[in-house]
C-alpha positions in Angstrom: 0.0 0.0 0.0 2.8 2.4 1.0 4.7 1.8 -2.2 1.5 2.1 -4.3 0.9 5.5 -2.7 4.5 6.6 -3.4 4.2 5.4 -7.0 1.0 7.4 -7.4 2.6 10.4 -5.9 5.6 10.0 -8.2 3.2 9.6 -11.2 1.4 12.8 -10.3 4.7 14.7 -9.9 5.9 13.3 -13.3 2.6 14.4 -15.0 2.9 17.8 -13.3 6.5 18.1 -14.5 5.5 17.0 -18.0 2.7 19.7 -18.1 5.2 22.3 -16.9 7.7 21.2 -19.5 5.1 21.6 -22.2 4.1 25.0 -20.8 7.8 26.1 -20.8 8.3 24.8 -24.3 5.2 26.7 -25.6 6.5 29.8 -23.9 9.9 29.3 -25.5 8.3 28.9 -28.9 6.2 32.1 -28.4 9.3 34.0 -27.4 11.2 32.7 -30.4 8.4 33.7 -32.7 8.4 37.2 -31.1 12.2 37.4 -31.5 11.8 36.5 -35.2 9.2 39.2 -35.7 11.4 41.8 -34.0 14.4 40.7 -36.0 12.4 41.1 -39.2 11.3 44.6 -38.0 14.9 45.4 -37.2 16.0 44.3 -40.7 13.3 46.5 -42.3 14.4 49.4 -40.1 18.0 48.9 -41.0 17.1 48.8 -44.7 15.0 52.0 -44.3 17.9 53.5 -42.4 20.3 52.7 -45.2 17.9 54.1 -47.8 17.4 57.3 -45.8 21.2 57.6 -45.4 21.7 57.4 -49.2 18.9 59.9 -49.7 20.6 62.3 -47.2 23.8 62.0 -49.2 22.1 62.8 -52.5 19.5 65.4 -51.5 20.5 68.3 -49.3 17.1 70.0 -49.7 15.4 67.5 -47.3 18.4 66.8 -45.1 17.0 68.4 -41.9 13.8 66.3 -42.1 15.7 63.2 -43.0 18.1 63.6 -40.2 15.2 63.8 -37.8 13.7 60.7 -39.3 17.1 59.0 -39.2 17.5 59.8 -35.5 14.0 58.3 -34.9 14.9 55.2 -36.8 18.2 54.8 -34.9 16.3 55.3 -31.6 13.8 52.6 -32.7 16.6 50.4 -33.7 18.2 50.6 -30.3 14.9 49.8 -28.7 14.5 46.8 -31.0 18.0 45.6 -30.1 17.1 45.9 -26.4 13.8 44.0 -26.9 15.6 41.2 -28.8 18.2 41.0 -26.0 15.4 40.8 -23.4 13.6 38.1 -25.3 16.8 36.1 -25.8 17.4 36.3 -22.1 13.8 35.1 -21.5 14.3 32.2 -23.9 17.5 31.3 -22.2 15.7 31.3 -18.8 12.9 29.1 -20.3 15.5 26.7 -21.7 17.2 26.5 -18.4 13.9 25.8 -16.6 13.0 23.2 -19.2 16.4 21.5 -18.6 15.9 21.6 -14.9 12.5 20.0 -15.3 14.0 17.4 -17.6 16.7 16.6 -15.0 14.0 16.3 -12.3 11.9 14.0 -14.5 15.0 11.9 -15.1 15.8 11.8 -11.4 12.2 10.8 -10.6 12.4 8.0 -13.3 15.5 6.7 -11.6 13.7 6.5 -8.3 
């Protein structure tokens, strides 16, 4: 009876760990998707930045307006880089949590 109770407890813990692993993996996938979107936005911003830089070089008439837009693009770009860094840190944390859960699952299986 006692070992049956322990086995049921371990089974419940394993299932809870599996559910948490799935949850962490889903969160990781969502974060990776978000990183991809931000990276694409960053690439578009960089392309626009390059285009605006070339326009600045060839058209002095609009240079003041373009410089302001360029500064805004650079500011947005810095924000995007910061967001990507934050998301990458979150993915790393999720991965670490998933690995910890997997280690616990393995330890529980060994018991």
